[in-house]
ZALO-385209 format. One line per field, with one value per residue (C-alpha): chain; residue number from 1; residue in three letters; x, y, z. Coordinates in pm, whole numbers, plus 50000, padded with zeros to 5 digits. Each point is the difference from the previous one (the first is absolute). Example, Ala and Ser with C-alpha at 12.3 -4.5 7.8 and 13.67 -1.06 7.14 Angstrom:
BEGIN
unit <- A|A $
pos <- 1|2 $
code <- ALA|SER $
c1 <- 51230|50137 $
c2 <- 49550|50344 $
c3 <- 50780|49934 $
This chain:
BEGIN
unit <- A|A|A|A|A|A|A|A|A|A|A|A|A|A|A|A|A|A|A|A|A|A|A|A|A|A|A|A|A|A|A|A|A|A|A|A|A|A|A|A|A|A|A|A|A|A|A|A|A|A|A|A|A|A|A|A|A|A|A|A|A|A|A|A|A|A|A|A|A|A|A|A|A|A|A|A|A|A|A|A|A|A|A|A|A|A|A|A|A|A|A|A|A|A|A|A|A|A|A|A|A|A|A|A|A|A|A|A|A|A|A|A|A|A|A|A|A|A|A|A|A|A|A|A|A|A|A|A|A $
pos <- 1|2|3|4|5|6|7|8|9|10|11|12|13|14|15|16|17|18|19|20|21|22|23|24|25|26|27|28|29|30|31|32|33|34|35|36|37|38|39|40|41|42|43|44|45|46|47|48|49|50|51|52|53|54|55|56|57|58|59|60|61|62|63|64|65|66|67|68|69|70|71|72|73|74|75|76|77|78|79|80|81|82|83|84|85|86|87|88|89|90|91|92|93|94|95|96|97|98|99|100|101|102|103|104|105|106|107|108|109|110|111|112|113|114|115|116|117|118|119|120|121|122|123|124|125|126|127|128|129 $
code <- MET|THR|ASN|GLU|ASP|PRO|ILE|ARG|ILE|ASP|GLN|TRP|LEU|TRP|ALA|SER|ARG|PHE|PHE|LYS|THR|ARG|ALA|LEU|ALA|LYS|ALA|ALA|ILE|GLU|SER|GLY|LYS|ILE|GLU|ILE|ASN|GLY|MET|ARG|PRO|LYS|PRO|SER|ARG|ALA|VAL|ARG|LEU|ASN|ASP|GLU|LEU|ILE|ILE|ASP|ARG|GLN|GLY|GLU|ILE|PHE|ASN|VAL|ARG|ILE|LEU|GLY|LEU|VAL|ALA|LYS|ARG|VAL|GLY|ALA|GLU|LYS|VAL|SER|GLU|LEU|TYR|PHE|GLU|GLU|GLU|ASP|SER|LYS|LYS|ARG|ARG|GLU|ASP|GLU|ARG|LYS|LEU|ARG|GLN|LEU|ALA|ARG|LEU|THR|GLN|PRO|GLN|THR|GLU|GLY|ARG|PRO|THR|LYS|LYS|GLN|ARG|ARG|GLN|LEU|HIS|GLN|PHE|LYS|ASN|LEU|SER $
c1 <- 65344|50089|49818|49976|50042|50353|50213|50228|50358|50177|49646|50041|50354|49965|49662|50182|50300|50295|50026|49905|49809|49805|50332|50278|49846|49970|50285|50085|49841|50142|50365|49933|50009|49666|49901|49642|50071|50317|49960|50007|49666|49888|49855|49681|50002|49683|50114|49843|49998|50298|50168|50412|50157|50393|50011|50371|49969|50338|50190|49724|49885|49644|49851|49650|49658|49703|49727|49751|49903|49929|50010|50032|50288|49965|50152|50294|49905|49746|50277|50096|49662|50053|50325|50197|50359|50217|50258|50297|49886|50026|50287|50249|49849|50143|50297|50014|49947|50258|50254|49916|50029|50370|50092|49915|50190|50355|49929|50150|49779|50008|49848|49845|50116|50400|50150|50204|50294|49925|49848|50416|50078|49845|49998|50383|50009|49829|50196|50310|49897 $
c2 <- 79995|50238|50267|50296|50324|50134|49905|50244|49893|49942|49807|49808|49922|49935|49728|49813|49914|50202|50184|49938|50336|50264|50220|49784|50053|50395|49965|49831|50189|50359|49894|49951|49564|49997|50041|50012|49987|50160|50241|50073|50020|50173|49793|50056|49932|49746|49728|49811|49715|49888|50255|49927|49993|50034|49946|50014|49815|49947|49972|49752|50128|49891|50080|49918|50073|50036|49739|50046|50322|49955|50218|49748|49799|49644|49648|49902|49711|50263|50251|49883|50088|50387|50025|49858|49995|49931|49710|50218|50253|49598|49862|50350|50014|49626|50053|50308|49821|49714|50284|50122|49665|49972|50377|49876|49698|50205|50211|49870|49791|50146|49856|50358|50302|50007|49945|50290|49851|49957|50367|50117|49806|50156|50329|49922|49894|50299|50225|49770|50061 $
c3 <- 56969|49705|50043|49736|50188|50043|50304|50173|49902|50377|50091|49631|50130|50368|49905|49719|50276|49821|50390|50322|50094|49757|50214|49833|49629|50037|50100|49667|49818|50128|49967|49615|50015|49869|49625|49813|49590|50074|50233|50376|50168|50275|50253|49988|49574|49939|49826|49725|49812|49765|50111|49982|50399|50075|50353|50168|50310|50221|49665|49836|49707|49875|49661|50028|49847|50222|49892|50337|50262|50379|50260|50261|50067|49838|50061|49898|49755|49884|49912|49647|49894|49998|49825|49692|50012|49720|49969|49958|50287|50189|49889|50094|50330|50028|49882|50254|50260|49926|49978|50327|50174|49786|50137|50331|50051|49885|50289|50367|50229|50352|50291|50111|50185|50068|50369|50127|49874|49617|50057|50080|49762|49746|50089|50027|49564|49934|50149|49847|49677 $
């Protein structure tokens, strides 16, 4: 399962299930959401064992160390063998998830799109203020 040959970072991110497609992994790398050992890589950059990655995936930040290199996508149960995530990283992500849930509770809940009458009322309210 762990091969000593270097693997492209976009391929490793896809194979280790951080991103659904290699195209999404490549886009994240190019937009600066991925760091390897503190540096912004190109999608073709090779990763090696024990490289430190910081992965920002839609606001969730993962601090991981690479333990295994694979070129093909693996099952969800085998993903834990590919990297080690630090405990403070897991705790920080869990805390941020709870904050997002609480923030969602403070927003008004609607039952879909407004009706024509409600839309008129919204436009009238916005024009008055």
